[in-house]
Short mmCIF file of the C-alpha atoms (twelve columns), coordinates in Angstrom:
data_MODEL
# 
_entry.id   MODEL 
# 
loop_
_atom_site.group_PDB 
_atom_site.id 
_atom_site.type_symbol 
_atom_site.label_atom_id 
_atom_site.label_alt_id 
_atom_site.label_comp_id 
_atom_site.label_asym_id 
_atom_site.label_seq_id 
_atom_site.Cartn_x 
_atom_site.Cartn_y 
_atom_site.Cartn_z 
_atom_site.pdbx_PDB_model_num 
ATOM 1   C CA . UNK A 1   0.000   0.000  0.000   1 
ATOM 2   C CA . UNK A 2   1.487   3.357  -0.950  1 
ATOM 3   C CA . UNK A 3   1.860   6.117  1.636   1 
ATOM 4   C CA . UNK A 4   -1.117  8.147  0.427   1 
ATOM 5   C CA . UNK A 5   -3.421  5.123  0.463   1 
ATOM 6   C CA . UNK A 6   -2.267  4.227  3.982   1 
ATOM 7   C CA . UNK A 7   -2.976  7.770  5.169   1 
ATOM 8   C CA . UNK A 8   -6.429  7.848  3.561   1 
ATOM 9   C CA . UNK A 9   -7.288  4.431  5.005   1 
ATOM 10  C CA . UNK A 10  -6.197  5.564  8.477   1 
ATOM 11  C CA . UNK A 11  -8.211  8.799  8.286   1 
ATOM 12  C CA . UNK A 12  -11.342 7.108  6.904   1 
ATOM 13  C CA . UNK A 13  -11.314 4.038  9.162   1 
ATOM 14  C CA . UNK A 14  -10.901 6.231  12.249  1 
ATOM 15  C CA . UNK A 15  -13.414 8.832  10.975  1 
ATOM 16  C CA . UNK A 16  -10.880 11.619 11.520  1 
ATOM 17  C CA . UNK A 17  -11.906 13.965 8.671   1 
ATOM 18  C CA . UNK A 18  -14.760 16.266 9.658   1 
ATOM 19  C CA . UNK A 19  -17.971 16.153 7.614   1 
ATOM 20  C CA . UNK A 20  -17.640 19.775 6.520   1 
ATOM 21  C CA . UNK A 21  -14.790 18.828 4.166   1 
ATOM 22  C CA . UNK A 22  -15.647 18.282 0.512   1 
ATOM 23  C CA . UNK A 23  -12.939 17.621 -2.015  1 
ATOM 24  C CA . UNK A 24  -10.157 15.061 -1.662  1 
ATOM 25  C CA . UNK A 25  -12.714 12.843 0.149   1 
ATOM 26  C CA . UNK A 26  -14.376 9.751  -1.249  1 
ATOM 27  C CA . UNK A 27  -17.942 10.556 -2.348  1 
ATOM 28  C CA . UNK A 28  -17.627 14.271 -1.604  1 
ATOM 29  C CA . UNK A 29  -17.017 16.862 -4.314  1 
ATOM 30  C CA . UNK A 30  -17.763 20.435 -5.246  1 
ATOM 31  C CA . UNK A 31  -21.295 19.326 -6.174  1 
ATOM 32  C CA . UNK A 32  -21.992 17.739 -2.776  1 
ATOM 33  C CA . UNK A 33  -20.697 20.923 -1.140  1 
ATOM 34  C CA . UNK A 34  -23.076 23.067 -3.200  1 
ATOM 35  C CA . UNK A 35  -26.040 20.759 -2.600  1 
ATOM 36  C CA . UNK A 36  -25.459 20.759 1.160   1 
ATOM 37  C CA . UNK A 37  -25.064 24.548 1.113   1 
ATOM 38  C CA . UNK A 38  -28.314 25.101 -0.806  1 
ATOM 39  C CA . UNK A 39  -30.156 22.623 1.424   1 
ATOM 40  C CA . UNK A 40  -29.052 24.473 4.577   1 
ATOM 41  C CA . UNK A 41  -29.769 27.946 3.171   1 
ATOM 42  C CA . UNK A 42  -33.211 27.062 1.803   1 
ATOM 43  C CA . UNK A 43  -34.023 25.319 5.084   1 
ATOM 44  C CA . UNK A 44  -33.201 28.524 6.989   1 
ATOM 45  C CA . UNK A 45  -35.241 30.620 4.594   1 
ATOM 46  C CA . UNK A 46  -38.198 28.204 4.858   1 
ATOM 47  C CA . UNK A 47  -38.210 28.543 8.654   1 
ATOM 48  C CA . UNK A 48  -37.828 32.327 8.518   1 
ATOM 49  C CA . UNK A 49  -34.298 32.355 9.897   1 
ATOM 50  C CA . UNK A 50  -31.800 34.870 8.578   1 
ATOM 51  C CA . UNK A 51  -28.718 33.668 6.753   1 
ATOM 52  C CA . UNK A 52  -25.306 35.288 6.579   1 
ATOM 53  C CA . UNK A 53  -22.811 33.744 4.196   1 
ATOM 54  C CA . UNK A 54  -19.086 34.298 4.091   1 
ATOM 55  C CA . UNK A 55  -17.059 32.886 1.211   1 
ATOM 56  C CA . UNK A 56  -13.298 32.645 1.585   1 
ATOM 57  C CA . UNK A 57  -10.949 31.804 -1.234  1 
ATOM 58  C CA . UNK A 58  -7.582  30.959 0.211   1 
ATOM 59  C CA . UNK A 59  -5.298  31.932 -2.649  1 
ATOM 60  C CA . UNK A 60  -2.093  29.908 -2.828  1 
ATOM 61  C CA . UNK A 61  -3.308  27.916 0.169   1 
ATOM 62  C CA . UNK A 62  -1.067  24.920 -0.597  1 
ATOM 63  C CA . UNK A 63  1.931   27.271 -0.399  1 
ATOM 64  C CA . UNK A 64  0.994   28.529 3.062   1 
ATOM 65  C CA . UNK A 65  1.024   25.196 4.895   1 
ATOM 66  C CA . UNK A 66  3.535   25.542 7.733   1 
ATOM 67  C CA . UNK A 67  5.752   22.443 7.782   1 
ATOM 68  C CA . UNK A 68  6.121   22.566 11.575  1 
ATOM 69  C CA . UNK A 69  2.374   22.915 12.162  1 
ATOM 70  C CA . UNK A 70  1.579   20.238 9.545   1 
ATOM 71  C CA . UNK A 71  3.804   17.707 11.301  1 
ATOM 72  C CA . UNK A 72  2.076   18.462 14.621  1 
ATOM 73  C CA . UNK A 73  -1.337  18.024 12.997  1 
ATOM 74  C CA . UNK A 74  -0.248  14.735 11.448  1 
ATOM 75  C CA . UNK A 75  0.713   13.490 14.913  1 
ATOM 76  C CA . UNK A 76  -2.648  14.672 16.279  1 
ATOM 77  C CA . UNK A 77  -4.307  12.553 13.568  1 
ATOM 78  C CA . UNK A 78  -2.293  9.487  14.615  1 
ATOM 79  C CA . UNK A 79  0.245   9.748  11.804  1 
ATOM 80  C CA . UNK A 80  3.513   9.619  13.688  1 
ATOM 81  C CA . UNK A 81  6.620   7.510  14.023  1 
ATOM 82  C CA . UNK A 82  8.424   6.501  10.834  1 
ATOM 83  C CA . UNK A 83  5.783   7.935  8.514   1 
ATOM 84  C CA . UNK A 84  5.838   11.334 10.221  1 
ATOM 85  C CA . UNK A 85  9.642   11.290 10.133  1 
ATOM 86  C CA . UNK A 86  9.589   10.375 6.422   1 
ATOM 87  C CA . UNK A 87  7.224   13.279 5.634   1 
ATOM 88  C CA . UNK A 88  9.419   15.629 7.708   1 
ATOM 89  C CA . UNK A 89  12.466  14.569 5.683   1 
ATOM 90  C CA . UNK A 90  10.490  14.943 2.425   1 
ATOM 91  C CA . UNK A 91  9.681   18.560 3.374   1 
ATOM 92  C CA . UNK A 92  13.104  19.416 4.852   1 
ATOM 93  C CA . UNK A 93  15.857  21.318 3.046   1 
ATOM 94  C CA . UNK A 94  13.658  22.720 0.279   1 
ATOM 95  C CA . UNK A 95  14.903  25.949 -1.247  1 
ATOM 96  C CA . UNK A 96  13.664  28.390 -3.808  1 
ATOM 97  C CA . UNK A 97  14.896  31.257 -5.901  1 
ATOM 98  C CA . UNK A 98  12.887  34.064 -7.456  1 
ATOM 99  C CA . UNK A 99  13.696  35.644 -10.800 1 
ATOM 100 C CA . UNK A 100 12.070  38.935 -11.826 1 
ATOM 101 C CA . UNK A 101 13.119  40.550 -15.099 1 
ATOM 102 C CA . UNK A 102 16.285  38.470 -15.191 1 
ATOM 103 C CA . UNK A 103 17.298  39.535 -11.655 1 
ATOM 104 C CA . UNK A 104 17.649  36.535 -9.376  1 
ATOM 105 C CA . UNK A 105 17.275  36.459 -5.610  1 
ATOM 106 C CA . UNK A 106 19.441  34.416 -3.295  1 
ATOM 107 C CA . UNK A 107 18.432  30.848 -2.545  1 
ATOM 108 C CA . UNK A 108 16.153  30.806 0.503   1 
ATOM 109 C CA . UNK A 109 14.830  28.019 2.715   1 
ATOM 110 C CA . UNK A 110 11.208  27.055 2.145   1 
ATOM 111 C CA . UNK A 111 9.500   26.573 5.515   1 
ATOM 112 C CA . UNK A 112 5.948   26.249 4.258   1 
ATOM 113 C CA . UNK A 113 3.998   24.697 1.456   1 
ATOM 114 C CA . UNK A 114 3.299   21.198 0.297   1 
ATOM 115 C CA . UNK A 115 4.941   20.309 -3.014  1 
ATOM 116 C CA . UNK A 116 2.353   20.788 -5.736  1 
ATOM 117 C CA . UNK A 117 1.782   17.963 -8.154  1 
ATOM 118 C CA . UNK A 118 2.633   15.359 -5.529  1 
ATOM 119 C CA . UNK A 119 0.122   12.622 -4.788  1 
ATOM 120 C CA . UNK A 120 0.592   13.375 -1.057  1 
ATOM 121 C CA . UNK A 121 -0.082  17.120 -1.209  1 
ATOM 122 C CA . UNK A 122 -3.914  17.023 -1.294  1 
ATOM 123 C CA . UNK A 123 -4.198  14.675 1.698   1 
ATOM 124 C CA . UNK A 124 -1.611  16.686 3.651   1 
ATOM 125 C CA . UNK A 125 -3.535  19.883 2.911   1 
ATOM 126 C CA . UNK A 126 -6.801  18.218 3.942   1 
ATOM 127 C CA . UNK A 127 -5.275  17.227 7.298   1 
ATOM 128 C CA . UNK A 128 -3.876  20.748 7.696   1 
ATOM 129 C CA . UNK A 129 -7.300  22.421 7.332   1 
ATOM 130 C CA . UNK A 130 -9.311  19.668 9.038   1 
ATOM 131 C CA . UNK A 131 -9.564  21.568 12.347  1 
ATOM 132 C CA . UNK A 132 -10.644 24.841 10.715  1 
ATOM 133 C CA . UNK A 133 -14.175 24.213 12.041  1 
ATOM 134 C CA . UNK A 134 -13.158 23.936 15.686  1 
ATOM 135 C CA . UNK A 135 -14.589 26.762 17.751  1 
ATOM 136 C CA . UNK A 136 -17.086 27.758 15.043  1 
ATOM 137 C CA . UNK A 137 -20.616 27.757 16.477  1 
ATOM 138 C CA . UNK A 138 -22.431 27.751 13.151  1 
ATOM 139 C CA . UNK A 139 -21.991 25.481 10.187  1 
ATOM 140 C CA . UNK A 140 -19.089 25.608 7.815   1 
ATOM 141 C CA . UNK A 141 -18.483 23.922 4.485   1 
ATOM 142 C CA . UNK A 142 -15.022 23.492 2.987   1 
ATOM 143 C CA . UNK A 143 -13.963 22.580 -0.504  1 
ATOM 144 C CA . UNK A 144 -10.375 22.221 -1.605  1 
ATOM 145 C CA . UNK A 145 -9.118  21.346 -5.034  1 
ATOM 146 C CA . UNK A 146 -5.778  21.059 -6.777  1 
ATOM 147 C CA . UNK A 147 -3.995  24.379 -7.279  1 
ATOM 148 C CA . UNK A 148 -3.278  25.445 -10.839 1 
# 
């Protein structure tokens, strides 16, 4: 079983991913997110309740995942030991350089972000945002998809 499949199996079998998450989850997509949203909103309207909606688009969200915080969240989800150490090594010692109009910056350490295009990145991002709901009194719906 590859690492991603093992992580997904662990998260699903232990019911660790909150129900508000759509995207990167089996049987949950953008469409299920929209249907659940419309069901909740029309239900509120039918009962005469007011509805306030806030939409957030987290631009470059995959790039903003703190490696240190991600590793702590992995441990909190029961992903520790050798697998956590392997992911830490996979993220460690990444560097980047920026070039603007043929002027290059120095090489700098990359302390955040999950490598885009990797099969692991979506599941790592999902774990990273899984606790976004905690402390929210009302309902929240989340949808994440691959960055372009």
